[in-house]
Every structure is written in structure tokens, then in C-alpha cells.
Steps between C-alpha positions, in 0.01 A plus 500: 500500500840348425749500783872478439786470740706817529805367681840565349676177416876491496670299226520125557729256329303177518508186293179402327383174351304508175182298553370541147436731208195529279412712198188702590476699176695521176865537616396591859617261771428458872769330707440370852800556727528339842653776710307534828691792653423719199138381477440645847611849393383552142162591349366443149602789276839540664822379345768254602844488344626160398863405454583159354850465643721651768718706266339778299680439175383449235144533631343781697213468745160478333202685654183290483146604588340311788163363388410319825648458847390383839603598852505130588800294390445412137594596148490840339386527138699727270416598142726562204471546126 
């Protein structure tokens, strides 16, 4: 049986540090982000939205799928193509 957390998480604006990126399949990448407050509230299969700068122009937030997370302080792993 797979258990998931069902709490509702309000939006957070937190800064993350990129710990590394690796290609896991052809044009599929996993990036490790150090962002402990988010790691405590997110489960694999959920999405996080990433913004690369404070202002929204010219880029919008990018939703990325969480591949791995941990309730303990540590990185989350997000996937993108």
C-alpha cells in the first residue's frame, strides 16, 4: 500500500540551489534542488513550479514533476524533457 500525504500546501516562494543535473534517458533530465522547506511538503508525482528570476517577464513559471523527495532536509529531484 502506498501512503501519500493529503495536507494542503500553500504556495511558498523559496530560493533553491541546483545541486546537479543528469540525463537519465534520451532528452530526459533529473535535477536535484536543495530546498528543504519544500522537500518536507511534497511527494513524488506532484509538481513544483520553478521561476528563474523575481520578475515574470519574459519567462513564466515552469511546472516540473517531482521524482523524489524526503521529509528530512535534503534535495528534491525534479524531471523535465
